[in-house]
C-alpha positions as CSV (number, residue, x, y, z in Angstrom):
1,M,96.6,164.5,54.0
2,S,95.6,161.1,52.8
3,Q,94.1,158.5,55.2
4,A,96.1,155.5,56.2
5,A,93.3,153.4,54.8
6,D,90.2,154.1,52.7
7,L,86.8,152.5,52.2
8,T,84.9,152.6,48.9
9,I,81.6,150.9,48.1
10,D,80.6,150.5,44.5
11,A,77.2,150.1,42.9
12,R,77.4,146.3,43.1
13,G,77.8,146.4,46.9
14,V,81.5,145.6,46.7
15,A,83.3,147.3,49.6
16,T,87.0,147.7,49.2
17,I,89.3,148.7,52.1
18,T,92.6,149.8,50.9
19,L,95.7,150.1,53.1
20,N,97.4,153.3,52.0
21,R,100.8,153.7,53.6
22,P,103.0,152.6,50.7
23,E,105.9,154.6,52.0
24,V,106.2,152.2,54.9
25,H,105.0,149.1,53.0
26,N,101.6,149.4,54.6
27,A,102.9,148.5,58.0
28,F,100.3,149.1,60.7
29,D,100.5,151.2,63.9
30,D,97.9,152.0,66.5
31,L,96.3,154.7,64.2
32,L,96.0,152.3,61.2
33,I,94.6,149.6,63.4
34,A,91.9,152.0,64.8
35,R,91.2,153.1,61.3
36,L,90.7,149.6,59.9
37,I,88.4,148.7,62.8
38,D,86.3,151.7,62.0
39,L,86.2,151.0,58.3
40,I,85.3,147.3,58.8
41,G,82.5,148.5,61.1
42,Q,81.2,150.9,58.5
43,A,81.2,148.2,55.9
44,R,79.5,145.7,58.3
45,D,76.7,148.2,59.1
46,N,76.0,149.1,55.5
47,P,73.0,147.0,54.3
48,H,74.1,147.4,50.6
49,V,77.5,145.6,51.1
50,N,77.6,142.1,49.7
51,L,81.3,141.4,50.0
52,L,84.5,143.0,51.2
53,V,87.9,143.2,49.4
54,L,91.1,143.9,51.4
55,A,93.8,145.5,49.3
56,S,96.7,147.9,49.5
57,T,98.6,150.4,47.5
58,G,102.3,150.3,46.6
59,K,104.7,147.4,46.3
60,S,103.7,145.5,49.5
61,F,100.5,144.2,50.9
62,S,101.6,144.8,54.5
63,A,105.0,144.6,56.2
64,G,103.3,143.9,59.6
65,A,104.0,146.1,62.5
66,D,105.4,149.6,62.1
67,L,108.8,149.7,63.7
68,G,108.3,153.2,65.1
69,W,105.1,152.0,66.8
70,M,106.9,148.9,68.2
71,R,109.7,151.1,69.5
72,R,107.2,153.3,71.4
73,M,105.4,150.3,72.8
74,A,108.7,148.7,74.0
75,D,109.0,151.7,76.4
76,A,105.3,151.6,77.4
77,T,103.8,150.0,80.5
78,R,102.5,146.5,80.4
79,E,99.0,147.9,80.8
80,D,99.4,150.1,77.8
81,N,100.9,147.2,75.8
82,L,97.9,145.0,76.8
83,K,95.5,147.7,75.7
84,D,97.4,148.0,72.4
85,A,97.4,144.3,71.8
86,H,93.7,144.0,72.5
87,Q,93.1,146.6,69.7
88,L,95.1,144.3,67.3
89,A,93.0,141.4,68.5
90,A,89.8,143.3,67.9
91,L,91.0,144.1,64.3
92,M,91.6,140.4,63.6
93,E,88.3,139.3,65.2
94,N,86.3,141.9,63.3
95,L,87.8,140.9,59.9
96,N,87.5,137.2,60.6
97,S,83.9,137.5,61.7
98,F,82.8,139.9,58.9
99,P,79.4,138.5,57.8
100,C,79.9,138.8,54.1
101,P,82.6,137.0,52.0
102,T,86.0,138.6,52.2
103,V,88.7,138.6,49.6
104,A,92.4,139.5,50.1
105,R,94.2,140.9,47.0
106,I,97.9,140.3,47.8
107,Q,101.1,141.7,46.3
108,G,104.7,142.0,47.5
109,A,105.7,141.6,51.1
110,V,103.3,140.1,53.6
111,M,105.1,140.0,57.0
112,G,104.0,139.3,60.6
113,G,100.6,140.8,61.3
114,G,100.0,141.1,57.5
115,V,99.9,137.3,57.4
116,G,97.2,137.6,60.1
117,L,95.1,139.8,57.9
118,V,95.4,137.3,55.0
119,A,94.5,134.4,57.3
120,C,91.3,136.2,58.4
121,C,89.9,136.5,54.8
122,D,87.8,133.9,53.2
123,V,89.5,134.0,49.8
124,A,93.1,135.0,49.3
125,I,94.5,135.7,45.8
126,A,98.3,136.4,45.6
127,G,100.4,137.7,42.8
128,D,103.4,135.6,42.0
129,N,105.6,138.4,43.4
130,A,104.2,138.0,46.9
131,F,106.3,136.6,49.7
132,F,105.5,135.8,53.3
133,A,107.1,135.5,56.7
134,L,106.0,135.2,60.3
135,S,109.1,137.1,61.2
136,E,108.4,138.1,64.8
137,V,111.0,135.8,66.5
138,K,113.8,137.5,64.6
139,L,112.9,140.6,66.7
140,G,112.6,138.6,70.0
141,L,108.8,138.6,69.7
142,A,106.2,136.1,68.7
143,P,103.1,136.0,66.4
144,A,100.9,135.9,69.4
145,V,97.7,137.8,68.7
146,I,97.4,136.5,65.1
147,S,98.2,132.9,66.1
148,P,94.6,131.5,66.4
149,Y,93.8,132.7,62.9
150,V,97.0,131.6,61.2
151,I,96.9,128.2,62.8
152,A,93.2,127.8,61.7
153,K,94.4,128.5,58.2
154,I,97.6,126.6,57.8
155,G,97.3,124.0,60.5
156,T,99.4,123.2,63.5
157,S,102.2,121.4,61.7
158,Q,103.0,124.3,59.4
159,A,102.6,126.9,62.2
160,R,105.1,125.0,64.4
161,R,107.6,125.4,61.5
162,Y,107.1,128.9,60.4
163,F,106.4,130.5,63.8
164,V,109.9,129.4,65.0
165,T,111.9,129.6,61.8
166,A,110.7,133.0,60.6
167,E,111.6,131.8,57.1
168,R,110.4,133.7,54.1
169,F,108.3,131.7,51.7
170,S,106.9,132.2,48.3
171,A,103.3,132.7,47.1
172,I,103.5,129.2,45.6
173,R,104.5,127.8,49.1
174,A,101.8,129.9,50.7
175,A,99.2,128.2,48.4
176,A,100.7,124.8,49.2
177,I,100.1,125.3,53.0
178,D,96.6,126.9,52.4
179,L,97.4,130.4,53.4
180,V,96.4,131.6,50.0
181,H,94.0,129.9,47.6
182,E,95.4,130.9,44.2
183,V,98.6,132.5,42.7
184,V,98.5,134.4,39.5
185,P,101.1,136.5,37.6
186,A,101.3,139.9,39.3
187,T,100.1,141.6,36.1
188,E,96.9,139.5,36.3
189,L,96.1,140.0,40.0
190,E,93.5,142.7,39.6
191,A,91.8,140.8,36.8
192,K,91.7,137.6,38.8
193,T,90.3,139.4,41.8
194,E,87.5,140.8,39.6
195,Q,86.8,137.3,38.4
196,I,86.4,136.1,42.0
197,I,84.2,139.1,42.8
198,A,82.0,138.3,39.8
199,T,81.8,134.7,40.9
200,L,80.7,135.7,44.4
201,L,78.2,138.3,43.1
202,A,76.4,135.6,41.1
203,N,75.5,133.9,44.4
204,G,72.6,134.7,46.8
205,P,73.9,137.3,49.3
206,Q,72.0,135.9,52.2
207,A,72.9,132.4,51.2
208,M,76.6,133.3,51.2
209,R,76.3,134.8,54.7
210,R,74.7,131.7,56.0
211,A,77.2,129.5,54.2
212,K,80.1,131.4,55.8
213,E,78.4,131.1,59.2
214,L,78.0,127.4,58.6
215,A,81.7,126.9,58.0
216,Q,82.5,128.9,61.2
217,V,80.0,127.1,63.4
218,A,80.9,123.7,62.1
219,N,84.6,124.3,62.7
220,P,84.8,127.1,65.3
221,L,87.9,129.2,65.9
222,P,89.1,128.7,69.5
223,A,89.3,132.5,70.0
224,T,87.9,132.4,73.5
225,P,88.3,135.4,75.9
226,A,90.8,133.2,77.8
227,L,92.9,132.6,74.7
228,R,92.7,136.3,73.7
229,D,94.0,137.2,77.2
230,Y,96.8,134.7,76.9
231,T,97.9,135.9,73.4
232,T,97.8,139.6,74.2
233,G,99.7,138.9,77.4
234,V,102.4,137.1,75.5
235,I,103.1,139.9,73.1
236,A,102.8,142.6,75.9
237,D,105.5,140.7,77.9
238,L,107.8,140.1,74.9
239,R,107.6,143.7,73.7
240,A,108.9,145.0,77.0
241,S,111.4,142.2,77.6
242,E,115.1,142.7,77.3
243,E,115.2,140.3,74.4
244,G,112.4,142.1,72.6
245,K,114.1,145.5,73.1
246,E,117.5,144.1,71.9
247,G,115.9,142.5,68.8
248,L,114.3,145.8,67.8
249,R,117.5,147.8,68.5
250,A,119.5,145.4,66.4
251,F,117.1,145.5,63.6
252,L,116.9,149.3,63.5
253,E,120.7,149.6,63.7
254,K,121.2,146.8,61.1
255,E,123.2,144.7,63.5
256,S,123.0,141.1,64.7
257,P,121.2,140.8,68.0
258,S,123.2,139.6,71.0
259,W,121.8,136.1,70.9
260,I,123.6,135.7,67.5
261,A,126.8,137.5,68.5
262,K,127.3,135.3,71.6
263,R,127.4,132.1,69.6
């Protein structure tokens, strides 16, 4: 049985973590989150790794949270939901703080937590078939755990819009708000990623590490333990709330949630 994500390291020191759940558009559940944390740790601890590429198989980069996982967590205790949310926070923190340059290669749907993964990478290259949404509020939830990373990438003004509208937006729009750095024809995505890799490999490995550290120290992410506790608490509460359960039920049954039906 294939793994939900794989790690390869080539002779150049390029580590590639590939999400491999194309049948569910690379949505992540607790098992995939744990797997990604482990693979990022393996890449971090390998002295031969010079950069990390985050990629995925199939039509979509990542559809965010797996609905089956969300349904299980809606019936879980608040303590279990908090523990689960802290795992997602650990994934985002580990990717964001990876010492070497990180590159996201993006195609197709990028939803919810998938946007968080993109926001945690240093360089994001999207095919022109990519589209994005911070879609949580449609399910009665909120983009809580990923919010510090997304806000750091797109700014407060854009976050205030897309967090509450859950609008889908194109790769071109994603570039305009700084979520991604470049958009290329989908057929050229792999070639463009290789071009970026070659550009990075021409630089001093230790110098790039220090340059990345410099950017983070000069403009630190406010991901304090207190903020982490707040964001994980928000999603734990919303998952178990009546509105969150109703939103998930309506989505699974392809119905309008009650807050639309009542209007």
